[in-house]
N, CA, C, O and CB atoms as a CASP TS submission, in Angstrom:
PFRMAT TS
TARGET T0000
AUTHOR 0000-0000-0000
METHOD Language model
MODEL 1
PARENT N/A
ATOM      1  N   MET     1       0.847  -1.177   0.000  1.00  0.00           N
ATOM      2  CA  MET     1       0.000   0.000   0.000  1.00  0.00           C
ATOM      3  C   MET     1       0.890   1.237   0.000  1.00  0.00           C
ATOM      4  O   MET     1       1.880   1.304   0.729  1.00  0.00           O
ATOM      5  CB  MET     1      -0.962   0.000   1.220  1.00  0.00           C
ATOM      6  N   VAL     2       0.531   2.197  -0.812  1.00  0.00           N
ATOM      7  CA  VAL     2       1.262   3.456  -0.869  1.00  0.00           C
ATOM      8  C   VAL     2       0.545   4.472   0.016  1.00  0.00           C
ATOM      9  O   VAL     2      -0.627   4.778  -0.205  1.00  0.00           O
ATOM     10  CB  VAL     2       1.382   3.975  -2.340  1.00  0.00           C
ATOM     11  N   LEU     3       1.248   4.990   1.011  1.00  0.00           N
ATOM     12  CA  LEU     3       0.662   5.995   1.901  1.00  0.00           C
ATOM     13  C   LEU     3       0.788   7.391   1.324  1.00  0.00           C
ATOM     14  O   LEU     3      -0.155   8.181   1.367  1.00  0.00           O
ATOM     15  CB  LEU     3       1.321   5.943   3.269  1.00  0.00           C
ATOM     16  N   GLU     4       1.961   7.688   0.783  1.00  0.00           N
ATOM     17  CA  GLU     4       2.143   8.969   0.088  1.00  0.00           C
ATOM     18  C   GLU     4       3.283   8.838  -0.907  1.00  0.00           C
ATOM     19  O   GLU     4       4.192   8.027  -0.733  1.00  0.00           O
ATOM     20  CB  GLU     4       2.427  10.124   1.095  1.00  0.00           C
ATOM     21  N   GLY     5       3.218   9.638  -1.934  1.00  0.00           N
ATOM     22  CA  GLY     5       4.233   9.591  -2.980  1.00  0.00           C
ATOM     23  C   GLY     5       3.812   8.706  -4.138  1.00  0.00           C
ATOM     24  O   GLY     5       2.627   8.585  -4.448  1.00  0.00           O
ATOM     25  N   ARG     6       4.806   8.085  -4.776  1.00  0.00           N
ATOM     26  CA  ARG     6       4.577   7.295  -5.981  1.00  0.00           C
ATOM     27  C   ARG     6       5.503   6.087  -5.967  1.00  0.00           C
ATOM     28  O   ARG     6       6.697   6.213  -5.692  1.00  0.00           O
ATOM     29  CB  ARG     6       4.801   8.147  -7.261  1.00  0.00           C
ATOM     30  N   TYR     7       4.952   4.927  -6.261  1.00  0.00           N
ATOM     31  CA  TYR     7       5.710   3.675  -6.303  1.00  0.00           C
ATOM     32  C   TYR     7       5.409   2.979  -7.622  1.00  0.00           C
ATOM     33  O   TYR     7       4.245   2.817  -7.987  1.00  0.00           O
ATOM     34  CB  TYR     7       5.359   2.752  -5.087  1.00  0.00           C
ATOM     35  N   VAL     8       6.434   2.571  -8.329  1.00  0.00           N
ATOM     36  CA  VAL     8       6.247   1.827  -9.573  1.00  0.00           C
ATOM     37  C   VAL     8       6.592   0.371  -9.282  1.00  0.00           C
ATOM     38  O   VAL     8       7.742   0.033  -9.004  1.00  0.00           O
ATOM     39  CB  VAL     8       7.137   2.410 -10.746  1.00  0.00           C
ATOM     40  N   LEU     9       5.582  -0.474  -9.352  1.00  0.00           N
ATOM     41  CA  LEU     9       5.741  -1.901  -9.130  1.00  0.00           C
ATOM     42  C   LEU     9       5.993  -2.574 -10.471  1.00  0.00           C
ATOM     43  O   LEU     9       5.221  -2.395 -11.413  1.00  0.00           O
ATOM     44  CB  LEU     9       4.493  -2.506  -8.425  1.00  0.00           C
ATOM     45  N   ARG    10       7.056  -3.335 -10.557  1.00  0.00           N
ATOM     46  CA  ARG    10       7.335  -4.125 -11.768  1.00  0.00           C
ATOM     47  C   ARG    10       7.008  -5.566 -11.422  1.00  0.00           C
ATOM     48  O   ARG    10       7.658  -6.175 -10.574  1.00  0.00           O
ATOM     49  CB  ARG    10       8.845  -3.970 -12.258  1.00  0.00           C
ATOM     50  N   ILE    11       5.999  -6.102 -12.084  1.00  0.00           N
ATOM     51  CA  ILE    11       5.538  -7.458 -11.809  1.00  0.00           C
ATOM     52  C   ILE    11       5.492  -8.236 -13.113  1.00  0.00           C
ATOM     53  O   ILE    11       4.788  -7.858 -14.050  1.00  0.00           O
ATOM     54  CB  ILE    11       4.146  -7.451 -11.121  1.00  0.00           C
ATOM     55  N   ASN    12       6.247  -9.322 -13.167  1.00  0.00           N
ATOM     56  CA  ASN    12       6.320 -10.157 -14.374  1.00  0.00           C
ATOM     57  C   ASN    12       6.576  -9.325 -15.630  1.00  0.00           C
ATOM     58  O   ASN    12       5.910  -9.504 -16.650  1.00  0.00           O
ATOM     59  CB  ASN    12       5.027 -10.955 -14.541  1.00  0.00           C
ATOM     60  N   ASP    13       7.552  -8.411 -15.545  1.00  0.00           N
ATOM     61  CA  ASP    13       8.000  -7.569 -16.661  1.00  0.00           C
ATOM     62  C   ASP    13       6.999  -6.493 -17.097  1.00  0.00           C
ATOM     63  O   ASP    13       7.149  -5.931 -18.182  1.00  0.00           O
ATOM     64  CB  ASP    13       8.311  -8.438 -17.831  1.00  0.00           C
ATOM     65  N   LEU    14       5.992  -6.197 -16.288  1.00  0.00           N
ATOM     66  CA  LEU    14       5.048  -5.109 -16.565  1.00  0.00           C
ATOM     67  C   LEU    14       5.140  -4.077 -15.446  1.00  0.00           C
ATOM     68  O   LEU    14       5.219  -4.448 -14.275  1.00  0.00           O
ATOM     69  CB  LEU    14       3.586  -5.649 -16.703  1.00  0.00           C
ATOM     70  N   ASP    15       5.130  -2.782 -15.788  1.00  0.00           N
ATOM     71  CA  ASP    15       5.167  -1.720 -14.780  1.00  0.00           C
ATOM     72  C   ASP    15       3.757  -1.267 -14.434  1.00  0.00           C
ATOM     73  O   ASP    15       2.908  -1.097 -15.308  1.00  0.00           O
ATOM     74  CB  ASP    15       6.001  -0.526 -15.277  1.00  0.00           C
ATOM     75  N   MET    16       3.527  -1.076 -13.138  1.00  0.00           N
ATOM     76  CA  MET    16       2.246  -0.580 -12.658  1.00  0.00           C
ATOM     77  C   MET    16       2.528   0.564 -11.684  1.00  0.00           C
ATOM     78  O   MET    16       3.172   0.358 -10.655  1.00  0.00           O
ATOM     79  CB  MET    16       1.403  -1.723 -11.976  1.00  0.00           C
ATOM     80  N   GLU    17       2.048   1.768 -12.004  1.00  0.00           N
ATOM     81  CA  GLU    17       2.279   2.920 -11.144  1.00  0.00           C
ATOM     82  C   GLU    17       1.191   2.987 -10.074  1.00  0.00           C
ATOM     83  O   GLU    17      -0.002   2.943 -10.374  1.00  0.00           O
ATOM     84  CB  GLU    17       2.314   4.227 -11.975  1.00  0.00           C
ATOM     85  N   LEU    18       1.631   3.096  -8.820  1.00  0.00           N
ATOM     86  CA  LEU    18       0.709   3.186  -7.694  1.00  0.00           C
ATOM     87  C   LEU    18       0.935   4.508  -6.983  1.00  0.00           C
ATOM     88  O   LEU    18       2.059   4.825  -6.596  1.00  0.00           O
ATOM     89  CB  LEU    18       0.893   1.992  -6.718  1.00  0.00           C
ATOM     90  N   GLY    19      -0.131   5.282  -6.808  1.00  0.00           N
ATOM     91  CA  GLY    19      -0.061   6.540  -6.083  1.00  0.00           C
ATOM     92  C   GLY    19      -0.637   6.376  -4.684  1.00  0.00           C
ATOM     93  O   GLY    19      -1.043   5.280  -4.295  1.00  0.00           O
ATOM     94  N   ALA    20      -0.672   7.453  -3.943  1.00  0.00           N
ATOM     95  CA  ALA    20      -1.172   7.444  -2.569  1.00  0.00           C
ATOM     96  C   ALA    20      -2.587   6.861  -2.511  1.00  0.00           C
ATOM     97  O   ALA    20      -3.457   7.216  -3.305  1.00  0.00           O
ATOM     98  CB  ALA    20      -1.158   8.869  -1.982  1.00  0.00           C
ATOM     99  N   GLY    21      -2.790   5.956  -1.545  1.00  0.00           N
ATOM    100  CA  GLY    21      -4.095   5.328  -1.367  1.00  0.00           C
ATOM    101  C   GLY    21      -4.287   4.055  -2.168  1.00  0.00           C
ATOM    102  O   GLY    21      -5.303   3.379  -2.006  1.00  0.00           O
ATOM    103  N   ARG    22      -3.344   3.711  -3.026  1.00  0.00           N
ATOM    104  CA  ARG    22      -3.459   2.509  -3.864  1.00  0.00           C
ATOM    105  C   ARG    22      -2.741   1.339  -3.214  1.00  0.00           C
ATOM    106  O   ARG    22      -1.751   1.512  -2.502  1.00  0.00           O
ATOM    107  CB  ARG    22      -2.887   2.765  -5.274  1.00  0.00           C
ATOM    108  N   GLU    23      -3.253   0.156  -3.470  1.00  0.00           N
ATOM    109  CA  GLU    23      -2.610  -1.053  -2.978  1.00  0.00           C
ATOM    110  C   GLU    23      -2.668  -2.124  -4.048  1.00  0.00           C
ATOM    111  O   GLU    23      -3.453  -2.038  -4.992  1.00  0.00           O
ATOM    112  CB  GLU    23      -3.275  -1.546  -1.677  1.00  0.00           C
ATOM    113  N   PHE    24      -1.826  -3.135  -3.890  1.00  0.00           N
ATOM    114  CA  PHE    24      -1.791  -4.222  -4.851  1.00  0.00           C
ATOM    115  C   PHE    24      -1.416  -5.492  -4.115  1.00  0.00           C
ATOM    116  O   PHE    24      -0.449  -5.507  -3.354  1.00  0.00           O
ATOM    117  CB  PHE    24      -0.797  -3.928  -6.007  1.00  0.00           C
ATOM    118  N   VAL    25      -2.167  -6.551  -4.333  1.00  0.00           N
ATOM    119  CA  VAL    25      -1.854  -7.856  -3.759  1.00  0.00           C
ATOM    120  C   VAL    25      -1.105  -8.644  -4.822  1.00  0.00           C
ATOM    121  O   VAL    25      -1.623  -8.872  -5.915  1.00  0.00           O
ATOM    122  CB  VAL    25      -3.154  -8.615  -3.285  1.00  0.00           C
ATOM    123  N   ILE    26       0.095  -9.053  -4.505  1.00  0.00           N
ATOM    124  CA  ILE    26       0.969  -9.729  -5.454  1.00  0.00           C
ATOM    125  C   ILE    26       0.692 -11.229  -5.427  1.00  0.00           C
ATOM    126  O   ILE    26       0.755 -11.849  -4.365  1.00  0.00           O
ATOM    127  CB  ILE    26       2.455  -9.441  -5.136  1.00  0.00           C
ATOM    128  N   PRO    27       0.389 -11.814  -6.575  1.00  0.00           N
ATOM    129  CA  PRO    27       0.127 -13.253  -6.605  1.00  0.00           C
ATOM    130  C   PRO    27       1.382 -14.072  -6.300  1.00  0.00           C
ATOM    131  O   PRO    27       2.497 -13.660  -6.618  1.00  0.00           O
ATOM    132  CB  PRO    27      -0.429 -13.653  -7.963  1.00  0.00           C
ATOM    133  N   ARG    28       1.186 -15.206  -5.694  1.00  0.00           N
ATOM    134  CA  ARG    28       2.290 -16.100  -5.358  1.00  0.00           C
ATOM    135  C   ARG    28       3.063 -16.475  -6.622  1.00  0.00           C
ATOM    136  O   ARG    28       2.470 -16.774  -7.659  1.00  0.00           O
ATOM    137  CB  ARG    28       1.767 -17.370  -4.644  1.00  0.00           C
ATOM    138  N   GLY    29       4.383 -16.456  -6.523  1.00  0.00           N
ATOM    139  CA  GLY    29       5.234 -16.854  -7.625  1.00  0.00           C
ATOM    140  C   GLY    29       5.564 -15.751  -8.622  1.00  0.00           C
ATOM    141  O   GLY    29       6.345 -15.972  -9.548  1.00  0.00           O
ATOM    142  N   ALA    30       4.982 -14.566  -8.446  1.00  0.00           N
ATOM    143  CA  ALA    30       5.246 -13.467  -9.371  1.00  0.00           C
ATOM    144  C   ALA    30       6.673 -12.947  -9.181  1.00  0.00           C
ATOM    145  O   ALA    30       7.197 -12.940  -8.067  1.00  0.00           O
ATOM    146  CB  ALA    30       4.222 -12.325  -9.163  1.00  0.00           C
ATOM    147  N   ARG    31       7.288 -12.518 -10.268  1.00  0.00           N
ATOM    148  CA  ARG    31       8.602 -11.874 -10.205  1.00  0.00           C
ATOM    149  C   ARG    31       8.346 -10.388 -10.007  1.00  0.00           C
ATOM    150  O   ARG    31       7.660  -9.760 -10.814  1.00  0.00           O
ATOM    151  CB  ARG    31       9.468 -12.150 -11.511  1.00  0.00           C
ATOM    152  N   ILE    32       8.902  -9.816  -8.922  1.00  0.00           N
ATOM    153  CA  ILE    32       8.612  -8.414  -8.616  1.00  0.00           C
ATOM    154  C   ILE    32       9.877  -7.614  -8.321  1.00  0.00           C
ATOM    155  O   ILE    32      10.900  -8.156  -7.904  1.00  0.00           O
ATOM    156  CB  ILE    32       7.665  -8.326  -7.434  1.00  0.00           C
ATOM    157  N   SER    33       9.774  -6.328  -8.548  1.00  0.00           N
ATOM    158  CA  SER    33      10.740  -5.333  -8.106  1.00  0.00           C
ATOM    159  C   SER    33       9.981  -4.017  -8.084  1.00  0.00           C
ATOM    160  O   SER    33       8.816  -3.968  -8.476  1.00  0.00           O
ATOM    161  CB  SER    33      12.025  -5.271  -9.049  1.00  0.00           C
ATOM    162  N   GLY    34      10.621  -2.962  -7.634  1.00  0.00           N
ATOM    163  CA  GLY    34       9.927  -1.686  -7.598  1.00  0.00           C
ATOM    164  C   GLY    34      10.891  -0.525  -7.504  1.00  0.00           C
ATOM    165  O   GLY    34      12.075  -0.699  -7.215  1.00  0.00           O
ATOM    166  N   ARG    35      10.371   0.653  -7.750  1.00  0.00           N
ATOM    167  CA  ARG    35      11.148   1.880  -7.594  1.00  0.00           C
ATOM    168  C   ARG    35      10.210   2.970  -7.089  1.00  0.00           C
ATOM    169  O   ARG    35       8.995   2.892  -7.275  1.00  0.00           O
ATOM    170  CB  ARG    35      11.836   2.301  -8.943  1.00  0.00           C
ATOM    171  N   PHE    36      10.777   3.973  -6.458  1.00  0.00           N
ATOM    172  CA  PHE    36       9.952   5.007  -5.851  1.00  0.00           C
ATOM    173  C   PHE    36      10.658   6.350  -5.943  1.00  0.00           C
ATOM    174  O   PHE    36      11.859   6.418  -6.202  1.00  0.00           O
ATOM    175  CB  PHE    36       9.632   4.664  -4.384  1.00  0.00           C
ATOM    176  N   THR    37       9.896   7.416  -5.728  1.00  0.00           N
ATOM    177  CA  THR    37      10.451   8.762  -5.700  1.00  0.00           C
ATOM    178  C   THR    37      10.734   9.137  -4.247  1.00  0.00           C
ATOM    179  O   THR    37      10.175   8.548  -3.322  1.00  0.00           O
ATOM    180  CB  THR    37       9.478   9.789  -6.369  1.00  0.00           C
ATOM    181  N   ALA    38      11.596  10.109  -4.063  1.00  0.00           N
ATOM    182  CA  ALA    38      11.932  10.576  -2.719  1.00  0.00           C
ATOM    183  C   ALA    38      10.666  11.012  -1.981  1.00  0.00           C
ATOM    184  O   ALA    38       9.792  11.656  -2.563  1.00  0.00           O
ATOM    185  CB  ALA    38      12.948  11.742  -2.784  1.00  0.00           C
ATOM    186  N   GLY    39      10.575  10.663  -0.718  1.00  0.00           N
ATOM    187  CA  GLY    39       9.430  11.039   0.096  1.00  0.00           C
ATOM    188  C   GLY    39       8.279  10.054   0.055  1.00  0.00           C
ATOM    189  O   GLY    39       7.263  10.265   0.717  1.00  0.00           O
ATOM    190  N   THR    40       8.419   8.984  -0.707  1.00  0.00           N
ATOM    191  CA  THR    40       7.368   7.972  -0.791  1.00  0.00           C
ATOM    192  C   THR    40       7.352   7.142   0.483  1.00  0.00           C
ATOM    193  O   THR    40       8.402   6.763   1.002  1.00  0.00           O
ATOM    194  CB  THR    40       7.571   7.065  -2.028  1.00  0.00           C
ATOM    195  N   ARG    41       6.148   6.862   0.984  1.00  0.00           N
ATOM    196  CA  ARG    41       5.980   6.001   2.159  1.00  0.00           C
ATOM    197  C   ARG    41       5.054   4.858   1.770  1.00  0.00           C
ATOM    198  O   ARG    41       3.968   5.086   1.236  1.00  0.00           O
ATOM    199  CB  ARG    41       5.408   6.801   3.389  1.00  0.00           C
ATOM    200  N   THR    42       5.482   3.628   2.038  1.00  0.00           N
ATOM    201  CA  THR    42       4.698   2.448   1.692  1.00  0.00           C
ATOM    202  C   THR    42       4.612   1.501   2.883  1.00  0.00           C
ATOM    203  O   THR    42       5.393   1.597   3.830  1.00  0.00           O
ATOM    204  CB  THR    42       5.309   1.729   0.478  1.00  0.00           C
ATOM    205  N   ILE    43       3.658   0.595   2.817  1.00  0.00           N
ATOM    206  CA  ILE    43       3.555  -0.509   3.768  1.00  0.00           C
ATOM    207  C   ILE    43       3.630  -1.789   2.947  1.00  0.00           C
ATOM    208  O   ILE    43       2.876  -1.967   1.990  1.00  0.00           O
ATOM    209  CB  ILE    43       2.220  -0.436   4.628  1.00  0.00           C
ATOM    210  N   HIS    44       4.535  -2.668   3.322  1.00  0.00           N
ATOM    211  CA  HIS    44       4.668  -3.969   2.671  1.00  0.00           C
ATOM    212  C   HIS    44       4.320  -5.028   3.704  1.00  0.00           C
ATOM    213  O   HIS    44       4.918  -5.057   4.780  1.00  0.00           O
ATOM    214  CB  HIS    44       6.117  -4.188   2.089  1.00  0.00           C
ATOM    215  N   ALA    45       3.379  -5.884   3.401  1.00  0.00           N
ATOM    216  CA  ALA    45       2.986  -6.962   4.305  1.00  0.00           C
ATOM    217  C   ALA    45       3.211  -8.286   3.595  1.00  0.00           C
ATOM    218  O   ALA    45       2.842  -8.441   2.431  1.00  0.00           O
ATOM    219  CB  ALA    45       1.499  -6.815   4.759  1.00  0.00           C
ATOM    220  N   PHE    46       3.807  -9.227   4.284  1.00  0.00           N
ATOM    221  CA  PHE    46       4.117 -10.529   3.700  1.00  0.00           C
ATOM    222  C   PHE    46       3.451 -11.613   4.537  1.00  0.00           C
ATOM    223  O   PHE    46       3.416 -11.523   5.764  1.00  0.00           O
ATOM    224  CB  PHE    46       5.659 -10.757   3.616  1.00  0.00           C
ATOM    225  N   GLY    47       2.934 -12.615   3.886  1.00  0.00           N
ATOM    226  CA  GLY    47       2.334 -13.725   4.606  1.00  0.00           C
ATOM    227  C   GLY    47       1.607 -14.650   3.655  1.00  0.00           C
ATOM    228  O   GLY    47       1.390 -14.320   2.490  1.00  0.00           O
ATOM    229  N   GLY    48       1.235 -15.809   4.163  1.00  0.00           N
ATOM    230  CA  GLY    48       0.595 -16.802   3.329  1.00  0.00           C
ATOM    231  C   GLY    48      -0.906 -16.864   3.478  1.00  0.00           C
ATOM    232  O   GLY    48      -1.561 -17.575   2.716  1.00  0.00           O
ATOM    233  N   ARG    49      -1.474 -16.152   4.423  1.00  0.00           N
ATOM    234  CA  ARG    49      -2.919 -16.203   4.637  1.00  0.00           C
ATOM    235  C   ARG    49      -3.606 -15.006   4.010  1.00  0.00           C
ATOM    236  O   ARG    49      -3.020 -13.931   3.879  1.00  0.00           O
ATOM    237  CB  ARG    49      -3.239 -16.265   6.127  1.00  0.00           C
ATOM    238  N   LYS    50      -4.848 -15.205   3.628  1.00  0.00           N
ATOM    239  CA  LYS    50      -5.633 -14.078   3.137  1.00  0.00           C
ATOM    240  C   LYS    50      -5.958 -13.173   4.319  1.00  0.00           C
ATOM    241  O   LYS    50      -6.080 -13.639   5.452  1.00  0.00           O
ATOM    242  CB  LYS    50      -6.938 -14.561   2.419  1.00  0.00           C
ATOM    243  N   PHE    51      -6.097 -11.886   4.051  1.00  0.00           N
ATOM    244  CA  PHE    51      -6.399 -10.957   5.125  1.00  0.00           C
ATOM    245  C   PHE    51      -7.861 -10.536   5.077  1.00  0.00           C
ATOM    246  O   PHE    51      -8.521 -10.661   4.045  1.00  0.00           O
ATOM    247  CB  PHE    51      -5.490  -9.734   5.044  1.00  0.00           C
ATOM    248  N   GLU    52      -8.351 -10.046   6.184  1.00  0.00           N
ATOM    249  CA  GLU    52      -9.712  -9.526   6.254  1.00  0.00           C
ATOM    250  C   GLU    52      -9.649  -8.019   6.384  1.00  0.00           C
ATOM    251  O   GLU    52      -8.744  -7.474   7.016  1.00  0.00           O
ATOM    252  CB  GLU    52     -10.498 -10.151   7.438  1.00  0.00           C
ATOM    253  N   ARG    53     -10.608  -7.357   5.788  1.00  0.00           N
ATOM    254  CA  ARG    53     -10.672  -5.908   5.861  1.00  0.00           C
ATOM    255  C   ARG    53     -12.107  -5.512   6.181  1.00  0.00           C
ATOM    256  O   ARG    53     -13.049  -6.088   5.636  1.00  0.00           O
ATOM    257  CB  ARG    53     -10.187  -5.251   4.532  1.00  0.00           C
ATOM    258  N   ALA    54     -12.275  -4.543   7.055  1.00  0.00           N
ATOM    259  CA  ALA    54     -13.615  -4.046   7.349  1.00  0.00           C
ATOM    260  C   ALA    54     -14.010  -3.050   6.263  1.00  0.00           C
ATOM    261  O   ALA    54     -13.237  -2.148   5.941  1.00  0.00           O
ATOM    262  CB  ALA    54     -13.677  -3.386   8.767  1.00  0.00           C
ATOM    263  N   ASN    55     -15.209  -3.204   5.696  1.00  0.00           N
ATOM    264  CA  ASN    55     -15.652  -2.232   4.704  1.00  0.00           C
ATOM    265  C   ASN    55     -16.351  -1.070   5.418  1.00  0.00           C
ATOM    266  O   ASN    55     -16.383  -1.030   6.648  1.00  0.00           O
ATOM    267  CB  ASN    55     -16.602  -2.897   3.658  1.00  0.00           C
ATOM    268  N   ALA    56     -16.897  -0.147   4.668  1.00  0.00           N
ATOM    269  CA  ALA    56     -17.488   1.059   5.244  1.00  0.00           C
ATOM    270  C   ALA    56     -18.598   0.760   6.250  1.00  0.00           C
ATOM    271  O   ALA    56     -18.800   1.534   7.185  1.00  0.00           O
ATOM    272  CB  ALA    56     -18.030   1.932   4.143  1.00  0.00           C
ATOM    273  N   SER    57     -19.319  -0.344   6.077  1.00  0.00           N
ATOM    274  CA  SER    57     -20.412  -0.669   7.000  1.00  0.00           C
ATOM    275  C   SER    57     -19.926  -1.439   8.213  1.00  0.00           C
ATOM    276  O   SER    57     -20.704  -1.735   9.120  1.00  0.00           O
ATOM    277  CB  SER    57     -21.480  -1.471   6.285  1.00  0.00           C
ATOM    278  N   GLY    58     -18.609  -1.772   8.231  1.00  0.00           N
ATOM    279  CA  GLY    58     -18.051  -2.507   9.352  1.00  0.00           C
ATOM    280  C   GLY    58     -18.026  -4.008   9.151  1.00  0.00           C
ATOM    281  O   GLY    58     -17.453  -4.735   9.962  1.00  0.00           O
ATOM    282  N   ALA    59     -18.655  -4.490   8.056  1.00  0.00           N
ATOM    283  CA  ALA    59     -18.670  -5.936   7.770  1.00  0.00           C
ATOM    284  C   ALA    59     -17.283  -6.361   7.302  1.00  0.00           C
ATOM    285  O   ALA    59     -16.576  -5.586   6.658  1.00  0.00           O
ATOM    286  CB  ALA    59     -19.751  -6.292   6.688  1.00  0.00           C
ATOM    287  N   ARG    60     -16.904  -7.568   7.618  1.00  0.00           N
ATOM    288  CA  ARG    60     -15.605  -8.102   7.222  1.00  0.00           C
ATOM    289  C   ARG    60     -15.673  -8.702   5.826  1.00  0.00           C
ATOM    290  O   ARG    60     -16.622  -9.412   5.493  1.00  0.00           O
ATOM    291  CB  ARG    60     -15.125  -9.153   8.227  1.00  0.00           C
ATOM    292  N   THR    61     -14.674  -8.417   5.023  1.00  0.00           N
ATOM    293  CA  THR    61     -14.578  -9.006   3.689  1.00  0.00           C
ATOM    294  C   THR    61     -13.214  -9.668   3.568  1.00  0.00           C
ATOM    295  O   THR    61     -12.266  -9.286   4.253  1.00  0.00           O
ATOM    296  CB  THR    61     -14.788  -7.929   2.567  1.00  0.00           C
ATOM    297  N   HIS    62     -13.123 -10.651   2.702  1.00  0.00           N
ATOM    298  CA  HIS    62     -11.850 -11.321   2.451  1.00  0.00           C
ATOM    299  C   HIS    62     -11.290 -10.826   1.148  1.00  0.00           C
ATOM    300  O   HIS    62     -12.016 -10.655   0.168  1.00  0.00           O
ATOM    301  CB  HIS    62     -12.011 -12.854   2.428  1.00  0.00           C
ATOM    302  N   ALA    63      -9.984 -10.595   1.138  1.00  0.00           N
ATOM    303  CA  ALA    63      -9.326 -10.133  -0.105  1.00  0.00           C
ATOM    304  C   ALA    63      -8.493 -11.254  -0.665  1.00  0.00           C
ATOM    305  O   ALA    63      -7.854 -11.090  -1.703  1.00  0.00           O
ATOM    306  CB  ALA    63      -8.438  -8.877   0.145  1.00  0.00           C
TER
END
């Protein structure tokens, strides 16, 4: 997830630009790298389980 700034994710030889507020779930086995501009803040989470997120109504959804 990009908190602020700009992050370019390279996944399987394709570039995807992510700005503030954007996130991307990387599929297992994908070849990845990335680059960013100065001042960019990101959160990287790693794990094997799917995560749950509360939507606007408070209900849990699976991603």
